[in-house]
C-alpha positions as CSV (number, residue, x, y, z in Angstrom):
1,X,109.5,124.3,106.7
2,X,112.0,121.4,107.4
3,X,109.3,119.2,109.0
4,X,107.9,119.1,104.9
5,X,110.8,118.6,103.6
6,X,111.7,114.9,104.7
7,X,108.1,113.4,103.7
8,X,108.1,115.2,100.3
9,X,111.4,113.9,100.0
10,X,109.8,110.6,101.2
11,X,106.9,110.4,99.0
12,X,108.5,111.5,96.1
13,X,111.2,108.6,96.3
14,X,108.7,105.9,96.8
15,X,106.6,107.3,94.1
16,X,109.7,106.9,91.6
17,X,110.8,103.2,93.0
18,X,107.6,101.8,93.5
19,X,105.6,101.9,90.6
20,X,109.7,100.3,89.0
21,X,109.5,97.6,91.3
22,X,105.8,96.5,90.2
23,X,105.4,97.0,86.4
24,X,107.5,94.5,85.1
25,X,104.9,91.8,87.3
26,X,102.1,93.6,85.1
27,X,99.7,91.7,83.1
28,X,98.7,92.8,79.9
29,X,95.1,94.0,80.7
30,X,97.0,95.6,83.8
31,X,98.9,98.0,81.8
32,X,96.2,98.2,78.6
33,X,93.0,97.6,79.6
34,X,90.9,96.4,77.0
35,X,88.0,97.5,78.5
36,X,88.8,100.9,80.4
37,X,90.5,100.8,84.1
38,X,87.3,101.0,85.6
39,X,86.4,97.5,85.0
40,X,89.1,96.1,86.7
41,X,89.3,94.5,90.0
42,X,90.8,96.5,92.6
43,X,94.0,94.9,92.5
44,X,94.2,95.2,88.8
45,X,93.5,99.3,89.0
46,X,96.2,99.4,91.7
47,X,98.7,97.6,89.8
48,X,97.6,99.6,86.5
49,X,98.0,102.8,88.7
50,X,101.6,101.5,89.3
51,X,102.4,101.3,85.8
52,X,100.7,104.7,85.2
53,X,103.1,106.1,87.9
54,X,106.0,104.2,86.2
55,X,105.2,106.0,83.0
56,X,104.2,109.5,83.9
57,X,106.6,110.3,87.2
58,X,107.1,113.7,86.8
59,X,103.6,114.5,86.8
60,X,102.4,112.1,89.4
61,X,105.3,112.5,91.5
62,X,103.9,116.6,91.7
63,X,100.4,115.2,92.4
64,X,102.4,113.4,95.4
65,X,104.1,116.5,96.7
66,X,100.7,118.6,96.6
67,X,98.7,115.6,98.8
68,X,101.9,115.0,101.5
69,X,102.3,118.8,101.6
70,X,98.4,119.5,101.9
71,X,98.2,116.3,104.2
72,X,100.7,118.2,106.4
73,X,99.6,121.8,106.7
74,X,95.5,120.8,107.2
75,X,97.0,118.2,109.9
76,X,98.8,121.2,111.5
77,X,95.5,123.6,111.4
78,X,93.7,120.1,112.8
79,X,96.1,120.2,115.7
80,X,96.1,123.8,116.8
81,X,92.3,123.9,116.5
82,X,92.0,120.8,119.1
83,X,94.2,122.3,120.9
């Protein structure tokens, strides 16, 4: 369990801090895409997602935690299977 807590804390901190750093540099089209986010190029989609994460920090952090925990647990399962 201790080997999961550290990565969770780091991932949540990155998820909370990085979007706040990127958000001031986002253009209006990156913040509110006029034709939908799916029509932005990949860089603009990335900036849009950072802005979105800044707008919903709790929800995005929950998603990040789920992904980190699933990655760690599935990685352990795969390692055990390969032994």
